[in-house]
C-alpha positions in Angstrom: 77.1 118.8 119.7 79.5 116.9 117.3 78.5 113.4 117.6 81.3 112.4 115.3 83.8 113.6 117.8 82.3 112.0 120.5 82.2 108.8 118.5 85.9 108.9 117.3 86.9 109.9 120.8 85.1 106.4 122.2 86.5 104.5 119.3 89.6 105.6 120.6 88.9 104.9 124.1 89.6 108.4 125.6 88.1 109.7 128.2 87.3 113.8 128.3 90.4 114.2 130.4 92.6 112.3 128.1 91.6 114.7 125.1 92.1 117.8 127.3 95.7 117.0 128.4 96.8 116.2 125.0 95.2 119.8 124.1 97.0 120.9 127.2 93.4 122.4 128.7 91.7 121.6 131.6 88.9 118.9 131.4 86.2 121.3 132.0 87.3 123.6 129.6 87.3 120.9 126.9 83.7 119.8 128.2 82.9 123.4 127.6 84.2 123.8 124.1 82.4 120.5 123.1 78.8 122.6 124.0 79.8 125.7 122.5 81.6 124.6 119.5 84.4 127.5 120.3 87.5 125.4 119.9 90.4 127.5 118.5 92.2 127.0 115.5 95.2 125.2 116.9 92.8 122.9 118.9 90.8 121.6 115.8 94.1 120.7 114.1 95.4 119.0 116.9 92.0 117.0 117.0 92.0 116.4 113.4 95.3 114.9 113.6 94.6 113.1 116.7 91.6 111.3 115.5 92.6 111.3 112.0 90.0 112.9 110.4 88.9 115.8 108.3 87.2 118.7 109.9 83.9 118.1 107.9 83.5 114.9 109.2 85.0 115.5 113.1 82.8 119.1 113.5 79.8 117.8 111.8 76.8 119.0 113.6 73.2 117.3 113.8 71.7 120.4 111.7 73.9 119.4 108.8 72.6 115.8 108.3 
């Protein structure tokens, strides 16, 4: 759903399990949130900090291109 999130995660060499651990959620929960987009505000802020990206870029969807 969020190709830029996937790209930044790959750029940092992080697995879904790595990111989930940083967010203090399970890998399965993180993967579900990536599919549905149902991240909490705190998770979104943490991901933006983690990858050094702004929200608009990190969570851009294919429909917005």
